[in-house]
N, C-alpha and C positions, 0 to 999 in steps of 0.2 A: 504494500500500500504506500510505502514511502516513495517508490518510484513514480507513482501517479501524482504525488503532491508536487513534484518538480516540473511537471508538464503544465503549461498554461491552459486555462479552461477553453480559450478560443481554439486552440489546436485540437483538443479532444472533441469539441463540438463540430469542427470542420471535418475531422476524421469520421465521426459518426454519421454525418450527413452524406459524405462521400460513400461510405460503406452502404448506407441505405439506398443511395442512387444506383450503385453498381449491382446490388442484390436485386433491386426491383427490375433492372434491365434484364438480368438473367432469368428472373421469374416470368417476365413478359415473353422472352424467347422460348422458354420451356413450355409455357401455356399454349403459345401459338403452334409449337411443334406437336404437342399432344392433341390439340384440336385438329390438326391436319391428319393425324393418324386415326382419329375417331370419326371423322365426317364420312357419312354414307348417304345414299339416296333414301334408304328406309331403315333408320336406326331402331334398335329395340329399346325398351324402357330403360334398362340399366345404362346403355350407352348415352341416351338422351340426358339422363340425370347427371352422368359424369361430365358431359359437355357443358351443362349449365353450371356445374361447380367450377370447372376449369375456366369458363367464361367470367365468372365472378372473380376468381383469382387473378385473371388477366386484367380485369377492370381495376381492381384494387392496386395491383402492381403498376399499372399504367398511371394511375393517379399519384401514387407514391413517387414514381419516376418523374412526373411533371413537377410536383411540389418540391422534391428534393433538388431537382435541377434549378428551379427558381431560387431556392434557398442557397444554393452554391454560388449563384451569380449576384444576387442582390447585395450582400455585404461588401462588395468590392468598393474600395475607396480609391478615388483618383487624385487625392490630395498630394501624393508624392510626385505627380507630374507637374513640372514647372513649364512656363512658356518656352524657354529655350529647348527643353526636351521635346515638347510637342512639335515645334517648328523645325527641328533638326531631322525629322523623318523624311 
């Protein structure tokens, strides 16, 4: 626990948001892949229920992906850029 005390809170928050972002991306990919294997012209009841559950997982993962992506971008501060830095590009 002493090792975590030395890490600033902003770094841990940023790492947690990044982890959530990448995990939700992987869940989206896995859900779409599973839906691709489950889709049929005439699915039975069990397959249809599984597809609904997978679709809900995909929706939650996509929403988490969107919100964590926004959370990763919003706290960016541009105060370190000065006019000579901007115009030297």
